[in-house]
C-alpha positions in Angstrom: -20.6 18.8 -31.3 -21.3 15.3 -32.8 -18.3 13.0 -33.1 -18.4 10.5 -36.0 -18.3 6.9 -35.0 -15.0 6.4 -36.9 -13.3 9.2 -35.1 -11.0 9.0 -32.1 -12.8 10.4 -29.0 -9.4 12.2 -28.1 -7.5 13.6 -31.1 -10.2 13.2 -33.8 -7.7 11.2 -35.9 -8.6 7.6 -36.5 -6.5 4.6 -37.1 -7.9 4.4 -40.6 -6.5 8.0 -41.3 -3.1 7.0 -40.1 -3.1 3.9 -42.3 -4.2 5.9 -45.3 -1.7 8.5 -44.9 1.1 5.9 -44.4 -0.1 4.0 -47.4 -0.6 0.6 -45.5 -3.5 -1.4 -44.5 -5.4 -0.8 -41.1 -4.0 -4.1 -39.8 -0.4 -3.2 -40.6 -0.9 0.3 -39.0 -2.3 -1.4 -35.8 0.6 -3.9 -35.6 3.1 -1.1 -36.2 1.6 1.0 -33.4 1.5 -1.9 -31.1 5.1 -3.1 -31.8 3.7 -6.4 -33.0 5.5 -8.9 -35.1 5.5 -9.2 -38.9 6.1 -5.6 -39.8 9.2 -4.4 -41.8 11.2 -1.9 -39.7 11.0 0.7 -42.4 7.1 0.3 -42.6 6.8 0.6 -38.8 9.0 3.7 -38.7 6.8 5.4 -41.5 3.6 4.5 -39.6 4.9 5.9 -36.2 6.2 9.0 -38.1 2.7 9.6 -39.7 0.9 9.0 -36.3 3.2 11.5 -34.6 2.6 14.1 -37.3 -1.2 13.6 -37.2 -1.1 13.6 -33.4 -3.0 10.3 -33.3 -4.0 9.1 -30.0 -5.3 5.5 -29.6 -8.8 5.1 -28.2 -8.0 2.8 -25.3 -11.6 2.1 -24.5 -12.2 0.8 -28.1 -8.8 -1.1 -28.0 -10.0 -2.8 -24.8 -13.2 -4.0 -26.4 -11.1 -5.7 -29.1 -8.3 -7.1 -27.0 -10.3 -7.9 -23.8 -7.8 -5.8 -21.8 -8.4 -2.6 -19.8 -4.8 -2.0 -18.7 -6.2 -0.7 -15.4 -5.2 -1.9 -11.9 -7.4 -1.2 -8.9 -5.9 -0.1 -5.6 -8.0 0.0 -2.4 -6.4 1.5 0.7 -7.9 2.4 4.1 -7.2 6.1 3.7 -4.8 7.7 1.2 -4.4 10.7 3.8 -2.3 8.3 5.8 1.3 9.0 4.7 2.0 5.3 4.7 -0.5 4.6 1.9 0.4 7.8 0.0 3.9 6.5 -0.5 2.6 3.0 -1.3 0.3 4.4 -3.8 3.0 6.4 -5.5 5.2 3.3 -5.9 2.2 1.4 -7.4 1.3 4.2 -9.8 5.0 4.6 -10.9 5.5 0.9 -11.5 2.2 0.6 -13.3 2.9 3.5 -15.6 6.2 2.0 -16.6 4.3 -1.2 -17.6 1.7 0.6 -19.6 -1.1 0.4 -17.1 -3.2 3.0 -15.2 -4.3 2.8 -11.5 -7.7 3.6 -10.1 -7.5 4.5 -6.4 -10.3 3.8 -3.8 -10.5 4.6 -0.2 -12.2 2.0 2.2 -12.2 4.2 5.4 -11.7 0.9 7.3 -15.4 0.1 6.4 -16.0 -3.5 5.2 -19.1 -2.6 3.2 -17.4 0.3 1.4 -14.5 -1.9 0.6 -16.6 -4.5 -1.0 -18.5 -1.8 -3.0 -15.1 -0.5 -4.3 -14.0 -4.0 -5.1 -17.3 -4.7 -7.2 -17.0 -1.3 -8.9 -13.3 -2.1 -9.9 -14.5 -5.3 -11.3 -17.3 -3.6 -13.2 -14.8 -1.3 -14.7 -12.7 -4.4 -15.9 -9.8 -4.0 -13.6 -7.2 -6.6 -14.6 -5.9 -7.0 -11.0 -6.7 -5.4 -7.6 -4.3 -4.5 -4.8 -5.7 -3.9 -1.4 -4.2 -3.3 2.2 -6.3 -6.2 3.8 -9.3 -8.4 3.7 -9.2 -9.1 7.5 -12.3 -7.0 8.3 -14.4 -8.8 5.6 -16.7 -11.8 6.2 -15.7 -15.3 5.0 -18.3 -15.1 2.4 -16.8 -11.8 1.0 -13.2 -13.1 1.1 -14.5 -16.2 -0.9 -16.2 -13.9 -3.4 -12.9 -11.9 -3.9 -10.9 -15.2 -4.3 -13.4 -16.3 -7.0 -13.2 -12.9 -8.9 -11.0 -14.4 -11.6 -8.3 -11.6 -11.3 -5.0 -11.3 -9.4 -5.4 -10.0 -5.9 -2.4 -8.7 -4.1 -2.7 -7.8 -0.3 -0.5 -5.3 1.4 0.0 -7.6 4.6 1.6 -10.9 5.6 0.4 -14.2 4.1 -1.9 -16.3 6.3 -2.0 -20.0 6.2 -3.5 -21.3 3.0 -4.3 -17.7 1.7 -5.5 -17.7 -2.0 -4.1 -14.3 -2.4 -0.6 -12.9 -3.2 0.9 -10.6 -0.5 3.6 -8.1 -0.1 4.6 -6.6 3.3 7.3 -5.4 5.6 9.2 -7.8 7.9 6.8 -7.1 10.8 8.3 -9.8 13.0 11.8 -8.3 12.7 10.4 -4.8 13.2 8.7 -5.7 16.4 11.8 -7.3 17.7 13.9 -4.2 16.8 11.5 -2.0 18.8 11.9 -4.3 21.9 15.6 -4.4 21.5 15.7 -0.5 21.3 13.7 0.0 24.4 15.5 -2.6 26.4 18.9 -1.0 25.5 17.5 2.3 26.8 16.6 0.7 30.1 12.8 0.5 29.7 11.2 -2.4 31.5 7.6 -1.2 32.0 6.1 -0.3 28.7 2.8 0.0 26.8 2.1 -1.8 23.6 -0.5 0.4 21.7 -1.5 -1.7 18.8 -4.5 -2.0 16.4 -7.4 -4.2 16.1 -6.8 -7.9 16.8 -7.6 -8.9 13.3 -5.1 -6.5 11.6 -2.5 -8.8 10.4 0.5 -6.5 10.1 0.0 -4.8 13.5 -0.7 -8.2 15.2 2.5 -9.7 13.9 4.5 -6.6 15.1 2.7 -6.8 18.5 3.4 -10.5 18.8 7.1 -10.2 17.9 7.5 -7.3 20.3 5.9 -9.2 23.2 8.1 -12.2 22.6 11.2 -10.1 22.6 10.3 -8.2 25.6 9.5 -11.4 27.5 13.2 -12.6 27.1 14.3 -9.9 29.6 13.4 -10.8 33.1 11.5 -8.2 35.1 9.6 -6.6 32.1 6.0 -5.5 32.1 4.0 -5.0 29.1 0.5 -3.6 29.0 -1.2 -4.0 25.6 -3.9 -1.7 24.4 -6.0 -2.2 21.3 -7.2 0.9 19.3 -8.2 1.9 15.9 -5.0 2.2 13.9 -5.5 5.9 13.0 -4.2 9.2 14.4 -7.7 9.6 15.9 -7.5 6.1 17.4 -4.1 6.7 18.8 -5.2 9.9 20.4 -8.4 8.5 21.9 -6.5 5.5 23.4 -3.8 7.9 24.8 -6.2 10.2 26.4 -7.5 7.4 28.7 -4.0 5.9 28.9 -2.4 9.1 30.4 -4.9 9.1 33.1 -3.0 6.2 34.6 0.3 5.2 33.2 0.9 2.6 35.9 4.6 3.5 36.0 5.2 2.9 32.2 8.2 4.6 30.9 7.8 4.1 27.1 5.0 3.4 24.5 5.3 1.4 21.3 2.7 2.7 18.9 1.9 0.1 16.1 2.3 2.7 13.4 3.5 6.3 13.1 0.0 7.8 12.6 -1.0 6.3 16.0 2.3 7.7 17.4 1.2 11.2 16.2 -2.0 10.8 18.1 -0.1 9.9 21.2 2.0 13.0 20.7 -1.2 15.1 20.5 -2.7 13.7 23.6 0.6 14.1 25.5 0.7 17.7 24.6 -2.9 18.3 26.0 -2.0 16.3 29.2 1.2 18.2 29.8 3.3 15.0 29.3 6.7 15.6 27.7 8.2 13.2 25.3 10.7 11.8 26.0 11.4 13.3 29.4 8.2 12.0 31.0 7.7 9.0 28.6 9.4 7.6 25.5 7.6 6.8 22.3 8.5 4.7 19.3 6.6 4.1 16.1 6.5 2.0 13.1 6.7 2.9 9.3 8.9 6.0 9.2 6.5 8.2 7.2 7.9 11.6 6.1 6.3 13.5 9.0 8.2 11.3 11.5 11.5 13.2 10.8 9.9 16.7 11.5 7.5 15.9 14.4 8.4 17.2 17.8 10.4 15.6 19.0 11.5 13.7 15.8 10.1 10.1 16.1 12.1 7.0 16.6 10.6 4.5 14.4 11.0 1.4 12.2 11.7 2.2 8.6 9.9 0.2 5.9 10.4 0.9 2.2 6.7 2.0 1.5 7.4 3.0 -2.1 9.1 -0.3 -2.8 6.1 -2.2 -1.3 3.9 -0.5 -3.8 6.3 -1.3 -6.7 6.6 -4.9 -5.5 2.8 -5.3 -5.7 2.8 -4.2 -9.3 5.7 -6.5 -10.1 3.6 -9.4 -8.7 0.6 -8.2 -10.7 2.7 -8.2 -13.9 4.2 -11.6 -13.4 0.7 -13.1 -12.8 -0.9 -11.3 -15.8 1.9 -12.3 -18.1 2.1 -15.9 -17.0 -1.7 -16.4 -17.0 -1.4 -18.5 -13.9 -2.8 -16.9 -10.8 -0.6 -18.8 -8.2 -0.2 -16.7 -5.1 3.3 -15.0 -4.6 4.6 -13.7 -1.4 7.3 -11.1 -0.8 8.7 -9.6 2.4 10.7 -6.3 2.4 13.4 -5.5 5.0 13.0 -3.1 7.8 15.5 -1.1 10.0 15.4 1.0 13.2 15.7 4.8 12.8 16.7 6.3 16.0 15.8 9.9 16.5 14.9 11.8 19.7 11.7 10.4 21.0 13.3 7.5 23.1 15.3 8.5 26.3 17.7 6.4 28.2 16.7 5.7 31.7 18.5 4.3 34.8 18.1 0.5 35.4 
């Protein structure tokens, strides 16, 4: 079926039809529907009533061509199957909808080329801002290209020196310290620090703070292992790690999904958590409470991280000044059943 050029592509009712039925000009109808200034309250009410009766739905694409706005925010995460990003994405979407914006989600799969393709695709779709978990894996040239894109960029990790991007993240330094304090209180002196790639900002900060806090206690020994920060990465590293623990009594996994990989490898190796070795994670994803055993971890408000990212986007878009903003959300230790107390 052919659609006339003057028809809405959704309801078939045009702005012109609403204006005619309400007995006003097209400009007045438009201002009424967009809550703009200069419209008498009675006129606005009449236009809104007519629009509702006619089931008028604005053509957002056409409106975007006129206003130059898409009301769309891009979100690029490593893998939305990771519960951490699922909760962050929900916070992003809820906050965006409240501000009249939509969210287009992309997965990078920890692949720099795919991340850049997603970024360029979002720009082609006229995204007004883009939120992404990191740019650490990208080349300097690509990072400069992103910085010069002309739209607000918000990263879901800590701010580096002189970064041109806004950031929002958990207090990774505090989290790493809380992990060390928990293990030291429980008597652990020989531990394994299972962290992610060296260039991963969030995990690197957690690891650094953890190592610093552990070093305060005399007689401690920490072996650091770098792995891909996924369930499979945690599993693969643990398969090798369990062949020779070197007397370690506890493992700090840089995030919960890596900890789940440790659990899987432990089951296959016949190692019991926490009887044979203790385990602590970071993030407090939903599955952490129902894993076996329930995982002791660091809680960060993932949903709030997503909302905070949109709050930054809204402020930057409304001000028209793309000056980087940085927010850090608090964390806390959640003690469950995966860390055992041992004799000193």
